[in-house]
Legacy VTK file of the C-alpha trace (Angstrom):
# vtk DataFile Version 3.0
C-alpha trace
ASCII
DATASET POLYDATA
POINTS 302 float
125.155 177.003 226.382
123.522 174.208 228.688
127.070 172.613 229.105
128.595 175.775 230.282
125.576 176.448 232.659
126.012 172.878 234.044
129.749 173.348 234.629
129.191 176.681 236.467
126.438 175.231 238.559
128.614 172.161 239.636
131.659 174.506 240.620
129.160 176.665 242.595
127.332 173.899 244.390
130.552 172.123 245.284
131.717 175.062 247.426
128.357 175.088 249.143
128.155 171.450 250.043
131.892 171.415 251.012
131.215 174.108 253.660
128.557 171.761 254.978
131.006 168.894 255.330
130.396 166.907 252.199
132.949 166.083 249.419
130.879 167.576 246.519
127.398 168.173 245.134
127.683 165.844 242.095
125.453 162.835 241.468
127.331 159.835 240.243
125.699 157.100 238.118
126.791 153.739 236.477
127.047 153.660 232.789
124.062 152.104 231.040
124.196 148.131 231.182
125.088 146.312 228.021
122.070 144.642 226.441
121.711 141.446 224.624
121.269 141.533 220.829
119.112 138.827 219.341
120.404 139.535 215.868
123.444 137.909 214.169
125.402 135.207 215.944
128.539 137.375 215.847
126.748 140.388 217.375
125.834 139.626 221.012
125.519 142.931 222.814
124.119 146.430 222.397
126.653 148.880 223.929
125.980 151.725 226.165
124.367 154.676 224.509
123.774 152.593 221.464
120.464 152.716 219.569
118.299 149.539 219.262
114.873 148.168 218.390
112.770 146.235 220.799
109.503 144.181 221.001
107.618 143.329 224.074
105.825 139.952 224.211
102.840 139.516 226.320
103.113 135.615 226.513
100.054 134.986 224.512
98.973 131.316 224.268
98.874 131.621 220.472
102.525 132.706 220.383
104.341 129.627 221.813
108.124 129.876 222.286
107.842 133.583 223.404
108.023 134.497 227.135
106.734 137.623 228.547
109.904 139.556 227.988
111.754 142.073 225.788
113.293 141.142 222.515
116.116 143.560 221.459
118.047 144.002 218.216
120.939 146.461 217.681
120.354 148.944 214.908
122.808 147.185 212.489
121.192 143.762 212.941
117.698 145.199 212.628
118.345 147.017 209.315
120.331 144.074 207.871
117.199 142.129 207.907
115.609 142.934 204.493
112.195 141.186 205.031
109.239 142.910 206.569
109.195 140.678 209.581
111.604 139.079 211.992
111.738 135.528 213.462
112.240 135.401 217.210
111.927 132.851 219.996
113.312 131.728 223.338
114.415 128.262 222.068
115.989 128.347 218.515
115.263 124.554 218.029
111.548 125.168 218.383
109.235 126.963 215.921
110.145 130.714 215.757
107.413 133.468 215.848
107.236 135.896 213.037
106.887 139.419 214.162
106.245 142.396 211.785
109.141 144.872 211.872
106.711 147.823 212.286
105.818 146.538 215.770
109.354 147.071 216.877
110.096 150.382 218.734
113.387 152.437 218.440
115.059 153.316 221.740
118.460 154.142 223.173
120.426 152.369 225.783
120.972 155.352 228.026
119.279 154.454 231.301
121.728 155.129 234.085
121.537 153.720 237.572
122.518 155.979 240.555
125.695 154.909 242.260
125.164 154.358 246.011
127.559 153.264 248.811
126.686 150.392 250.797
128.529 149.526 254.106
129.373 145.953 254.773
127.002 144.640 257.379
129.881 142.602 258.867
132.930 144.884 259.184
132.193 148.217 257.289
135.826 148.365 256.440
137.824 146.534 253.901
140.858 145.872 256.119
138.711 143.460 258.260
138.424 140.990 255.404
140.348 137.795 255.882
144.044 137.978 255.007
145.781 135.230 253.004
149.425 134.487 252.668
149.282 135.764 249.047
147.384 138.899 249.723
149.704 139.788 252.646
152.885 139.251 250.414
151.454 141.371 247.659
150.272 144.074 250.060
153.661 144.230 251.760
155.550 144.364 248.374
153.429 147.292 246.907
153.361 149.349 249.957
157.037 148.956 250.458
157.467 150.372 246.915
155.142 153.271 247.743
157.183 153.912 250.912
160.419 154.088 248.838
158.738 156.660 246.789
157.769 158.725 249.873
154.094 158.078 249.237
153.141 157.670 252.852
149.434 158.472 252.384
148.849 156.082 249.506
148.640 152.730 251.316
147.181 149.905 249.329
144.954 147.018 250.538
144.910 143.787 248.621
142.652 140.856 249.260
141.883 137.514 247.602
138.214 137.720 247.331
137.492 134.521 245.363
139.433 131.182 245.054
138.028 128.003 243.605
139.388 124.748 242.324
138.195 123.931 238.651
138.999 121.497 235.763
140.160 122.749 232.460
139.008 120.757 229.506
141.634 120.518 226.699
140.324 120.893 223.272
141.630 118.582 220.542
143.245 121.517 218.601
145.171 122.707 221.564
146.302 119.097 222.544
147.593 118.735 218.992
149.601 121.884 219.040
151.159 121.037 222.390
151.526 117.411 221.826
154.620 116.773 224.112
153.204 118.957 226.979
149.751 117.779 227.408
149.174 114.224 228.736
145.506 114.139 229.711
142.249 115.488 228.383
141.929 117.859 231.224
143.843 119.085 234.307
142.994 120.792 237.573
143.746 124.402 238.263
142.860 127.013 240.911
141.334 130.374 239.826
141.562 133.434 242.068
140.294 136.955 242.031
142.780 139.415 243.557
141.628 142.956 243.958
143.610 146.033 244.931
141.904 148.896 246.994
142.926 152.273 248.044
141.151 154.562 250.500
140.050 157.612 248.503
137.985 160.311 250.497
137.209 157.647 253.359
135.917 155.093 250.607
137.719 151.925 249.673
138.131 152.071 245.945
138.973 149.194 243.569
141.562 151.312 241.673
142.917 149.104 239.075
145.228 151.661 237.212
142.844 154.426 236.409
141.852 155.294 239.886
145.123 155.242 241.821
146.541 158.218 243.501
148.942 159.750 242.869
148.634 159.455 239.148
152.397 159.525 238.735
152.822 155.966 240.089
149.660 154.267 238.434
151.634 152.238 236.053
154.358 151.448 238.532
151.914 150.274 241.115
150.272 147.888 238.686
153.722 146.452 237.670
154.604 145.934 241.235
151.456 143.854 241.783
152.343 141.626 238.929
155.884 141.505 239.954
154.936 140.456 243.603
152.766 137.733 242.178
155.451 136.388 239.931
157.924 136.388 242.834
155.383 134.613 244.967
154.690 131.871 242.315
158.469 131.437 241.824
158.988 130.831 245.638
156.328 128.125 245.529
158.221 126.200 242.739
156.588 127.494 239.608
158.939 127.800 236.657
156.678 129.414 233.906
154.085 132.017 233.748
151.685 133.227 231.002
150.471 136.766 230.876
147.501 137.547 228.600
148.233 140.882 226.942
145.304 141.202 224.654
143.744 144.626 224.374
139.936 144.781 224.800
137.637 145.882 221.933
135.514 148.944 222.226
132.501 148.174 224.191
133.878 144.983 225.611
134.824 144.697 229.332
136.729 141.744 230.692
135.867 142.003 234.297
133.606 144.809 235.160
130.628 145.656 232.933
131.752 149.259 232.458
134.662 151.686 232.622
134.896 155.406 233.025
134.455 157.072 229.604
137.720 159.036 229.951
139.755 155.898 230.530
141.326 155.042 227.023
141.750 151.579 225.837
145.329 150.614 225.082
146.208 149.345 221.617
147.910 145.931 221.331
151.395 147.210 220.787
151.263 149.631 223.720
149.983 146.880 225.973
152.775 144.472 224.794
155.256 147.255 225.231
154.019 147.802 228.833
154.582 144.164 229.595
157.976 144.263 227.943
159.042 147.043 230.222
158.019 145.359 233.261
159.840 141.999 232.322
162.968 143.858 231.053
163.237 145.451 234.573
162.714 142.138 236.406
165.392 140.465 234.153
167.824 143.149 235.379
166.663 142.326 239.001
167.151 138.527 238.233
163.558 137.702 239.118
162.779 136.715 235.497
165.170 134.823 233.409
163.696 135.291 229.978
160.477 135.717 228.249
158.757 135.199 224.786
155.876 136.993 223.107
153.710 134.601 221.236
150.455 135.488 219.373
147.918 132.804 219.953
146.036 133.820 216.895
148.879 132.753 214.632
148.660 129.299 216.113
144.957 128.687 215.947
142.987 129.433 212.834
139.267 129.622 213.498
LINES 1 303
302 0 1 2 3 4 5 6 7 8 9 10 11 12 13 14 15 16 17 18 19 20 21 22 23 24 25 26 27 28 29 30 31 32 33 34 35 36 37 38 39 40 41 42 43 44 45 46 47 48 49 50 51 52 53 54 55 56 57 58 59 60 61 62 63 64 65 66 67 68 69 70 71 72 73 74 75 76 77 78 79 80 81 82 83 84 85 86 87 88 89 90 91 92 93 94 95 96 97 98 99 100 101 102 103 104 105 106 107 108 109 110 111 112 113 114 115 116 117 118 119 120 121 122 123 124 125 126 127 128 129 130 131 132 133 134 135 136 137 138 139 140 141 142 143 144 145 146 147 148 149 150 151 152 153 154 155 156 157 158 159 160 161 162 163 164 165 166 167 168 169 170 171 172 173 174 175 176 177 178 179 180 181 182 183 184 185 186 187 188 189 190 191 192 193 194 195 196 197 198 199 200 201 202 203 204 205 206 207 208 209 210 211 212 213 214 215 216 217 218 219 220 221 222 223 224 225 226 227 228 229 230 231 232 233 234 235 236 237 238 239 240 241 242 243 244 245 246 247 248 249 250 251 252 253 254 255 256 257 258 259 260 261 262 263 264 265 266 267 268 269 270 271 272 273 274 275 276 277 278 279 280 281 282 283 284 285 286 287 288 289 290 291 292 293 294 295 296 297 298 299 300 301
């Protein structure tokens, strides 16, 4: 009953605020943040809307190794501890403090933060951000694809928002596996963050695939971004590329800390088929010569 009333209210209030010049009368909020679980080593987070137990420390002098903070355990880790108390502490190498389980309180990770729009104090518009040769090439490639599909109102803006030189340390097991390809113990590389935006209702939105409009070309646009990057790398002398096609686990987010609840997680086979489709098309276009699918988990046994 409450759900039906809420739906009717949203539909009614939308018409009212739209007459006043606004987009809608809904309040948007971020999903609850993931929380750290102090339980088992394999369990490191408490997901959104998950139940957990917590204990607040007042940083008493008699309780060394406890800061004035909150110690949280997911429900599974908490109940897996059969004793009547739990050992906690900031530094596991120091003496841990024994806390009775009855002092832990049950809660739910359901606190939402309201989503607010913040204008850039420098430019207020995304297009004013610095343009690089890579972002310009990708943007031109993707928008040409959209023009060919007669999507004249779906222009995409692409920017390189982060670029940094780093050193990759080669682990002994990896070096042993690729003995003839790895000469040193480490090698330099450059990591970049490339984001694609689309203006939706006068707001620049990082769309990934889920938010792109029209929905008909969501998969194609993401394909074109990757194809444009492969072509750019090829023109700069690179001969090989590695695409990580590993589906995320439920509750794990690779880049952003949350995703819309209606966005489904692809299974491994679907994700690999998605990559195959893109690469097969590029073999036909003679951009890609060949490709192989290799499961890294079959090479390394942990």
